[in-house]
C-alpha positions as CSV (number, residue, x, y, z in Angstrom):
1,M,20.2,-2.7,-13.6
2,P,22.5,-0.5,-11.5
3,Y,21.4,0.1,-7.8
4,V,19.7,3.4,-7.0
5,I,21.8,3.7,-3.9
6,E,25.0,1.7,-3.1
7,A,27.5,2.0,-0.2
8,R,30.8,0.2,-0.1
9,G,32.9,0.5,3.0
10,L,31.2,3.7,4.1
11,V,32.7,5.5,7.0
12,K,31.5,8.6,9.0
13,R,33.5,10.2,11.7
14,Y,32.7,13.1,13.8
15,G,36.0,13.9,15.4
16,A,37.1,10.9,17.5
17,F,33.7,9.3,17.2
18,T,32.8,6.8,14.5
19,A,29.2,6.9,13.7
20,L,29.4,4.5,10.6
21,D,32.2,1.9,10.6
22,G,32.7,0.6,7.0
23,I,29.1,-0.4,6.1
24,H,28.1,-2.1,2.7
25,F,24.4,-2.0,1.5
26,H,22.5,-1.4,-1.7
27,V,18.9,-0.2,-2.5
28,D,17.1,-1.6,-5.6
29,A,14.8,0.6,-7.7
30,G,11.1,0.6,-6.5
31,E,11.9,-1.0,-3.0
32,C,11.6,0.4,0.4
33,F,14.8,-0.2,2.2
34,G,14.8,0.0,6.0
35,L,17.6,1.2,8.3
36,L,16.5,-0.3,11.6
37,G,18.1,0.1,15.0
38,A,18.1,1.8,18.3
39,N,19.0,5.6,18.7
40,G,22.6,6.1,18.1
41,A,22.9,3.0,15.6
42,G,24.0,5.2,12.7
43,K,20.6,5.6,10.9
44,T,20.6,9.4,10.7
45,S,24.2,9.6,9.7
46,T,23.5,7.2,6.8
47,S,20.5,9.3,5.8
48,R,22.4,12.5,5.9
49,L,25.2,11.0,3.7
50,I,22.7,9.8,1.1
51,S,21.0,13.2,1.1
52,C,24.4,15.0,0.6
53,V,24.2,17.2,3.6
54,S,27.2,15.7,5.4
55,P,30.5,14.6,3.8
56,V,31.7,11.0,3.6
57,T,34.8,10.3,5.7
58,A,35.9,7.2,3.7
59,G,34.4,4.7,1.4
60,E,32.2,5.1,-1.6
61,L,28.4,6.1,-1.8
62,T,26.6,6.5,-5.1
63,V,23.2,7.8,-5.5
64,M,21.3,7.2,-8.8
65,G,24.6,6.3,-10.4
66,R,26.4,9.4,-9.1
67,S,29.0,9.8,-6.4
68,V,27.9,12.0,-3.5
69,R,31.5,13.4,-3.4
70,T,31.4,14.8,-7.0
71,H,27.8,15.3,-8.0
72,P,25.8,16.5,-4.8
73,R,23.8,19.1,-6.5
74,E,22.5,16.6,-9.2
75,I,21.7,14.1,-6.5
76,K,19.8,16.6,-4.4
77,A,17.8,17.6,-7.6
78,R,16.4,14.1,-7.9
79,L,16.0,13.2,-4.2
80,G,13.2,13.8,-1.7
81,V,14.2,14.1,1.9
82,V,12.1,14.0,5.0
83,P,14.3,15.0,8.0
84,Q,14.0,13.6,11.5
85,H,13.3,17.0,12.9
86,D,10.7,19.6,11.8
87,N,12.3,22.4,9.7
88,L,9.2,23.9,8.3
89,D,9.3,27.8,8.3
90,P,6.8,29.1,11.0
91,D,6.7,32.4,9.6
92,M,4.8,31.1,6.4
93,G,1.6,29.2,6.0
94,V,1.2,25.6,4.7
95,L,1.1,26.4,1.0
96,D,3.8,29.0,1.1
97,N,6.1,26.6,2.7
98,L,5.6,24.5,-0.4
99,L,5.8,27.1,-3.0
100,V,9.1,28.7,-1.5
101,Y,10.6,25.2,-1.2
102,G,9.7,24.7,-5.0
103,R,11.9,27.6,-5.9
104,Y,15.0,25.7,-5.0
105,F,14.3,23.3,-7.8
106,E,13.5,26.1,-10.3
107,I,9.8,24.9,-10.7
108,P,7.9,27.6,-12.4
109,R,5.3,29.4,-10.3
110,A,2.2,27.8,-12.1
111,E,3.6,24.4,-11.9
112,R,4.6,24.8,-8.4
113,T,1.1,25.8,-7.4
114,R,-0.4,22.8,-9.3
115,R,2.1,20.4,-7.5
116,A,1.5,21.9,-4.1
117,A,-2.1,21.3,-4.5
118,E,-1.5,17.8,-5.7
119,V,0.7,16.7,-2.8
120,L,-1.6,18.4,-0.2
121,R,-4.4,16.2,-1.6
122,L,-2.2,13.1,-1.4
123,M,-1.6,13.9,2.4
124,E,-5.3,14.9,3.1
125,M,-4.3,18.5,4.0
126,E,-5.9,20.5,1.1
127,H,-8.2,22.0,3.7
128,R,-5.3,23.4,5.6
129,A,-3.6,25.2,2.7
130,Q,-3.9,28.5,4.4
131,A,-3.2,27.4,7.9
132,S,-0.1,28.6,9.8
133,I,2.4,26.2,10.9
134,D,1.9,26.7,14.4
135,T,-1.7,25.5,14.3
136,L,-0.7,22.2,12.9
137,S,-0.7,19.0,15.0
138,G,2.5,16.9,15.1
139,G,1.0,14.4,12.7
140,M,0.1,17.2,10.2
141,K,3.5,18.6,10.4
142,R,5.1,15.3,9.5
143,R,2.6,14.9,6.6
144,L,3.5,18.3,5.4
145,L,7.2,17.4,5.4
146,I,6.4,14.3,3.2
147,A,4.3,16.5,0.9
148,R,7.2,19.0,0.6
149,A,9.6,16.2,-0.2
150,L,7.4,15.1,-3.1
151,L,7.1,18.5,-4.6
152,N,10.2,17.9,-7.0
153,R,8.9,14.5,-8.0
154,P,11.8,12.7,-6.7
155,E,13.2,9.4,-7.9
156,A,14.0,8.4,-4.4
157,L,12.8,9.4,-1.0
158,V,14.9,9.4,2.2
159,L,12.8,9.3,5.3
160,D,14.4,9.8,8.7
161,E,12.1,8.7,11.4
162,P,9.1,10.0,9.7
163,T,6.6,9.0,12.3
164,T,8.5,9.7,15.6
165,G,6.1,11.2,18.2
166,L,2.9,10.5,16.4
167,D,0.0,8.9,17.9
168,P,-1.2,5.6,16.3
169,H,-3.9,7.0,14.2
170,A,-1.4,9.7,12.6
171,R,1.3,7.0,12.2
172,R,-1.0,4.6,10.4
173,L,-2.2,7.5,8.1
174,V,1.5,8.2,7.1
175,W,2.0,4.4,6.5
176,Q,-0.9,4.4,4.2
177,R,0.6,7.3,2.1
178,L,4.0,5.7,2.0
179,R,2.6,2.4,0.7
180,Q,0.8,4.5,-2.1
181,L,4.0,6.0,-3.1
182,K,5.8,2.6,-3.1
183,A,3.1,1.2,-5.3
184,Q,3.8,4.1,-7.8
185,G,7.4,3.0,-8.0
186,V,9.1,5.5,-5.8
187,T,12.2,4.1,-4.1
188,M,12.4,4.8,-0.4
189,V,15.2,4.6,2.4
190,L,13.3,4.6,5.6
191,S,15.2,5.1,8.9
192,T,13.2,3.9,12.0
193,H,13.4,2.5,15.4
194,Y,9.8,1.2,15.2
195,M,10.0,-2.5,14.5
196,E,6.4,-2.7,13.4
197,E,6.9,0.2,11.0
198,A,9.8,-1.6,9.3
199,A,7.9,-4.9,9.1
200,I,4.9,-3.2,7.4
201,L,6.6,-1.0,5.0
202,C,10.1,-2.4,4.0
203,D,11.0,-4.9,1.5
204,R,14.5,-5.4,2.9
205,I,16.0,-4.2,6.2
206,A,19.6,-3.4,7.3
207,M,19.7,-4.1,11.1
208,M,22.1,-1.5,12.5
209,D,23.9,-1.2,15.8
210,K,26.9,1.0,16.9
211,G,27.6,2.1,13.3
212,R,27.5,-1.3,11.8
213,I,25.1,-3.4,9.9
214,L,24.6,-6.7,11.8
215,D,22.5,-8.4,9.0
216,T,20.3,-7.5,5.9
217,G,17.3,-9.3,4.5
218,S,13.5,-9.2,4.3
219,P,11.5,-9.1,7.6
220,R,10.5,-12.7,6.9
221,E,14.2,-13.7,6.1
222,L,15.6,-12.1,9.2
223,I,13.2,-13.8,11.4
224,A,13.6,-17.1,9.9
225,R,17.3,-16.8,10.2
226,H,17.6,-15.6,13.7
227,A,14.2,-16.2,15.7
228,P,12.6,-19.2,13.9
229,G,9.8,-21.3,15.4
230,E,8.2,-20.5,18.8
231,V,9.3,-18.1,21.2
232,L,8.5,-18.4,24.9
233,E,8.1,-15.4,27.3
234,L,8.3,-16.4,30.9
235,R,7.4,-14.2,33.8
236,L,9.2,-15.4,36.9
237,P,9.1,-14.4,40.5
238,P,11.9,-11.9,41.3
239,W,14.0,-14.4,43.1
240,G,13.4,-16.9,40.4
241,K,14.6,-14.5,37.8
242,E,17.8,-13.7,39.8
243,R,18.4,-17.5,40.2
244,V,18.3,-18.2,36.4
245,Q,20.4,-15.0,35.6
246,A,23.0,-16.3,38.0
247,M,22.9,-19.8,36.5
248,L,23.2,-18.4,32.9
249,A,26.0,-16.1,34.0
250,R,28.0,-19.1,35.3
251,S,27.4,-21.6,32.3
252,G,25.5,-19.8,29.6
253,A,23.1,-21.7,27.5
254,Q,24.1,-25.0,29.1
255,A,22.3,-23.8,32.1
256,S,19.0,-24.4,30.3
257,R,19.7,-28.2,29.9
258,G,16.2,-29.7,29.8
259,V,14.6,-26.9,28.1
260,A,15.0,-26.8,24.3
261,T,16.4,-23.3,23.9
262,A,19.2,-21.7,22.1
263,R,19.3,-18.2,23.6
264,V,17.7,-16.5,26.5
265,L,17.1,-12.8,26.5
266,D,16.1,-10.6,29.6
267,A,13.0,-8.4,28.4
268,G,12.9,-6.7,31.9
269,D,9.8,-8.2,33.5
270,A,10.3,-11.4,31.7
271,L,12.7,-13.8,30.2
272,V,12.4,-14.7,26.6
273,L,13.5,-18.1,25.2
274,F,14.3,-18.9,21.6
275,G,13.9,-22.4,20.3
276,A,16.6,-24.7,19.0
277,G,14.3,-26.9,17.1
278,G,12.2,-29.9,17.7
279,P,8.6,-30.6,17.2
280,S,7.4,-28.7,20.3
281,G,9.6,-25.6,19.6
282,V,11.1,-23.8,22.6
283,D,9.6,-25.6,25.4
284,A,10.1,-29.3,24.6
285,G,9.7,-30.3,28.3
286,G,6.8,-28.2,29.0
287,V,6.5,-25.9,32.1
288,G,7.5,-28.9,34.1
289,G,10.8,-29.1,32.1
290,I,11.5,-25.5,32.8
291,Q,10.8,-26.1,36.5
292,A,13.0,-29.2,36.4
293,A,15.9,-27.5,34.8
294,W,15.9,-24.3,36.6
295,G,14.1,-25.0,39.9
296,V,11.6,-22.1,39.2
297,A,8.0,-22.4,38.2
298,P,6.9,-19.6,35.7
299,E,4.1,-17.3,37.1
300,H,2.9,-16.5,33.6
301,I,3.7,-18.0,30.2
302,V,3.2,-16.5,26.6
303,R,3.9,-18.6,23.3
304,R,4.4,-16.4,20.2
305,A,6.2,-16.3,17.0
306,G,9.6,-14.4,16.6
307,T,9.6,-10.7,15.7
308,L,11.9,-8.2,14.3
309,E,12.6,-6.9,17.8
310,D,13.7,-10.4,18.8
311,V,16.0,-10.5,15.9
312,F,17.7,-7.2,16.8
313,L,18.1,-8.0,20.3
314,L,19.8,-11.3,19.4
315,L,22.0,-9.6,16.7
316,A,23.0,-6.9,19.1
317,G,24.2,-9.4,21.7
318,K,21.6,-8.5,24.4
319,G,21.0,-12.1,25.5
320,L,21.8,-13.1,29.1
321,D,24.2,-15.7,27.6
322,A,25.8,-13.2,25.2
323,E,29.6,-13.0,25.6
């Protein structure tokens, strides 16, 4: 089966600034594909190219078998888009925002009304159909944007930071609705900087940084590949952390001799150690081994499994021993 979305050597420049630097990826039918990275990684630029609202500088991008260069109108007709920023019309109520939007797809009035009621029920907003946009909370506005994107019954949905700024309850409600859509076979491209969101919703993830894709895989595959086994967080006294930083700056990972670790990250108030194997994981020598190797006794120690955040930090070269 052909890919729903495929990018080959995709480049996007804004003047002298390169937002996307020759990226490759594909999205399979029915999957949720995540674009995960910090602000400025290139996620929104990728979403805008897929949505045919920004021209491709170089490379190839096809959506549902059609080139974004030559068939933008056809692609837009079959696509649903949830933008990063709220662009609802404040001069119209909730229902009218949906009905007017449906006219762009030439959906007959009666059918538009029926579909509007359907998507409002899906997003649990039917009781706010006559409400003005200004009276909606941030969470309700995001839910309405998703409802609007579903009005044309799209084959694929592009969601650019759909839960940014939401409280935990509203965020989880949006997640629940997106999981329902995925279960119905809707293909999704989800741009996010929330690691938990990507882990919960995405089948596969492209880790992005500075306009490049660092690696692609399922959340489990990425963690197994880059942050396997046990991870150790050490909280050190300020003088101790400075001592370790200086040691690592001088001799890199070799400064951790006696502690079974491959990489060390600076997490602000703690150092994070990633294991290099062995039955005891990261800390083969125990706390005593850390003290013997570095001459510093940790004030607090947390053992945990690796996460997508760890993967991103390692791939983006944020370690103290990174070149």
